[in-house]
C-alpha beads as a LAMMPS data file, in Angstrom:
LAMMPS data file: protein, C-alpha beads

111 atoms
110 bonds

1 atom types
1 bond types

-500.0 500.0 xlo xhi
-500.0 500.0 ylo yhi
-500.0 500.0 zlo zhi

Masses

1 110.0

Atoms # bond

1 1 1 -118.152 -112.375 -321.456
2 1 1 -115.173 -110.563 -322.917
3 1 1 -117.350 -107.530 -323.696
4 1 1 -118.548 -107.318 -320.083
5 1 1 -114.997 -107.587 -318.746
6 1 1 -113.718 -104.929 -321.155
7 1 1 -116.628 -102.622 -320.263
8 1 1 -115.942 -103.056 -316.526
9 1 1 -112.235 -102.378 -317.084
10 1 1 -112.974 -99.249 -319.138
11 1 1 -115.386 -97.916 -316.500
12 1 1 -112.866 -98.529 -313.696
13 1 1 -110.107 -96.711 -315.640
14 1 1 -112.395 -93.730 -316.269
15 1 1 -113.747 -93.608 -312.688
16 1 1 -110.333 -93.869 -310.945
17 1 1 -109.190 -90.235 -311.535
18 1 1 -112.584 -88.972 -310.428
19 1 1 -112.237 -90.848 -307.125
20 1 1 -108.879 -89.194 -306.372
21 1 1 -109.871 -85.696 -307.474
22 1 1 -109.920 -83.080 -304.707
23 1 1 -112.508 -80.411 -304.379
24 1 1 -110.911 -77.051 -305.098
25 1 1 -112.328 -73.896 -303.602
26 1 1 -111.375 -70.386 -304.630
27 1 1 -110.652 -68.307 -301.524
28 1 1 -108.664 -65.129 -301.797
29 1 1 -106.392 -66.073 -304.670
30 1 1 -105.273 -69.453 -303.340
31 1 1 -106.859 -72.617 -304.654
32 1 1 -107.521 -75.333 -302.121
33 1 1 -105.700 -73.646 -299.208
34 1 1 -107.525 -72.768 -296.058
35 1 1 -107.092 -69.241 -294.771
36 1 1 -107.990 -70.001 -291.153
37 1 1 -104.806 -69.948 -289.090
38 1 1 -104.333 -70.013 -285.369
39 1 1 -101.463 -67.935 -284.033
40 1 1 -100.208 -68.894 -280.605
41 1 1 -98.308 -66.181 -278.814
42 1 1 -95.588 -67.352 -276.498
43 1 1 -93.856 -65.019 -274.081
44 1 1 -90.362 -65.969 -272.953
45 1 1 -88.816 -64.268 -269.976
46 1 1 -85.113 -64.600 -269.412
47 1 1 -83.508 -64.318 -266.035
48 1 1 -79.935 -63.144 -265.904
49 1 1 -77.840 -64.560 -263.109
50 1 1 -74.652 -62.673 -262.362
51 1 1 -72.120 -64.711 -260.460
52 1 1 -69.280 -62.910 -258.792
53 1 1 -66.464 -65.310 -258.100
54 1 1 -63.988 -64.392 -255.423
55 1 1 -60.554 -65.326 -256.601
56 1 1 -57.854 -66.081 -254.044
57 1 1 -54.175 -66.871 -254.105
58 1 1 -53.215 -70.532 -254.380
59 1 1 -56.402 -71.562 -256.192
60 1 1 -56.416 -72.644 -259.828
61 1 1 -58.058 -70.291 -262.313
62 1 1 -60.602 -72.043 -264.595
63 1 1 -59.441 -72.600 -268.161
64 1 1 -62.153 -70.298 -269.574
65 1 1 -60.440 -67.293 -267.974
66 1 1 -56.910 -68.303 -268.957
67 1 1 -57.533 -67.136 -272.539
68 1 1 -57.887 -63.464 -271.527
69 1 1 -54.160 -62.781 -271.451
70 1 1 -53.097 -59.159 -270.826
71 1 1 -50.143 -58.390 -273.096
72 1 1 -49.913 -54.639 -272.419
73 1 1 -49.716 -54.892 -268.635
74 1 1 -47.954 -51.503 -268.273
75 1 1 -51.086 -49.824 -269.616
76 1 1 -53.012 -51.189 -266.642
77 1 1 -50.231 -50.286 -264.176
78 1 1 -49.253 -53.904 -263.583
79 1 1 -45.731 -55.124 -262.874
80 1 1 -43.810 -57.141 -265.432
81 1 1 -44.641 -60.807 -264.821
82 1 1 -41.776 -63.136 -263.903
83 1 1 -40.729 -65.890 -266.313
84 1 1 -43.372 -68.625 -266.423
85 1 1 -46.206 -66.303 -265.312
86 1 1 -48.706 -64.112 -267.136
87 1 1 -51.370 -61.545 -266.305
88 1 1 -54.934 -62.606 -267.044
89 1 1 -58.159 -60.603 -266.792
90 1 1 -60.796 -62.517 -264.812
91 1 1 -64.109 -60.683 -264.383
92 1 1 -63.060 -57.264 -263.033
93 1 1 -59.723 -58.434 -261.611
94 1 1 -56.241 -59.041 -262.945
95 1 1 -54.648 -62.293 -261.832
96 1 1 -50.993 -63.238 -262.105
97 1 1 -51.096 -66.951 -262.865
98 1 1 -48.617 -69.678 -263.586
99 1 1 -48.691 -70.527 -267.291
100 1 1 -48.376 -74.273 -266.780
101 1 1 -50.741 -74.907 -263.852
102 1 1 -52.991 -71.846 -263.739
103 1 1 -52.399 -71.285 -260.006
104 1 1 -53.055 -67.679 -258.935
105 1 1 -50.048 -66.016 -257.307
106 1 1 -51.272 -62.380 -257.186
107 1 1 -54.507 -60.431 -257.637
108 1 1 -55.129 -56.788 -258.544
109 1 1 -58.540 -55.142 -258.848
110 1 1 -59.242 -53.280 -262.072
111 1 1 -59.686 -49.541 -261.837

Bonds

1 1 1 2
2 1 2 3
3 1 3 4
4 1 4 5
5 1 5 6
6 1 6 7
7 1 7 8
8 1 8 9
9 1 9 10
10 1 10 11
11 1 11 12
12 1 12 13
13 1 13 14
14 1 14 15
15 1 15 16
16 1 16 17
17 1 17 18
18 1 18 19
19 1 19 20
20 1 20 21
21 1 21 22
22 1 22 23
23 1 23 24
24 1 24 25
25 1 25 26
26 1 26 27
27 1 27 28
28 1 28 29
29 1 29 30
30 1 30 31
31 1 31 32
32 1 32 33
33 1 33 34
34 1 34 35
35 1 35 36
36 1 36 37
37 1 37 38
38 1 38 39
39 1 39 40
40 1 40 41
41 1 41 42
42 1 42 43
43 1 43 44
44 1 44 45
45 1 45 46
46 1 46 47
47 1 47 48
48 1 48 49
49 1 49 50
50 1 50 51
51 1 51 52
52 1 52 53
53 1 53 54
54 1 54 55
55 1 55 56
56 1 56 57
57 1 57 58
58 1 58 59
59 1 59 60
60 1 60 61
61 1 61 62
62 1 62 63
63 1 63 64
64 1 64 65
65 1 65 66
66 1 66 67
67 1 67 68
68 1 68 69
69 1 69 70
70 1 70 71
71 1 71 72
72 1 72 73
73 1 73 74
74 1 74 75
75 1 75 76
76 1 76 77
77 1 77 78
78 1 78 79
79 1 79 80
80 1 80 81
81 1 81 82
82 1 82 83
83 1 83 84
84 1 84 85
85 1 85 86
86 1 86 87
87 1 87 88
88 1 88 89
89 1 89 90
90 1 90 91
91 1 91 92
92 1 92 93
93 1 93 94
94 1 94 95
95 1 95 96
96 1 96 97
97 1 97 98
98 1 98 99
99 1 99 100
100 1 100 101
101 1 101 102
102 1 102 103
103 1 103 104
104 1 104 105
105 1 105 106
106 1 106 107
107 1 107 108
108 1 108 109
109 1 109 110
110 1 110 111
């Protein structure tokens, strides 16, 4: 009985690697890799939307535009801003805004 059990165990240990072995094919220098690939072409079209915002006095300027501070206002033929105000470039306009609230007090179109 022991001989039969040992023989069965030996056969199962020898047969196990053969069961897990993969078939390897030589194709173009790569072993086991398939060369058939499907390439899907995708075309993306982008639409550009240009928004022109009309600024007006008394309205608050959004915070994204408040970062574009004009320091050399004389170069753009702008007056010196009063204390507590600053010139800001918004789109193609220059706006004189309050530093604390961002309210527009004057507008000048860029040249």
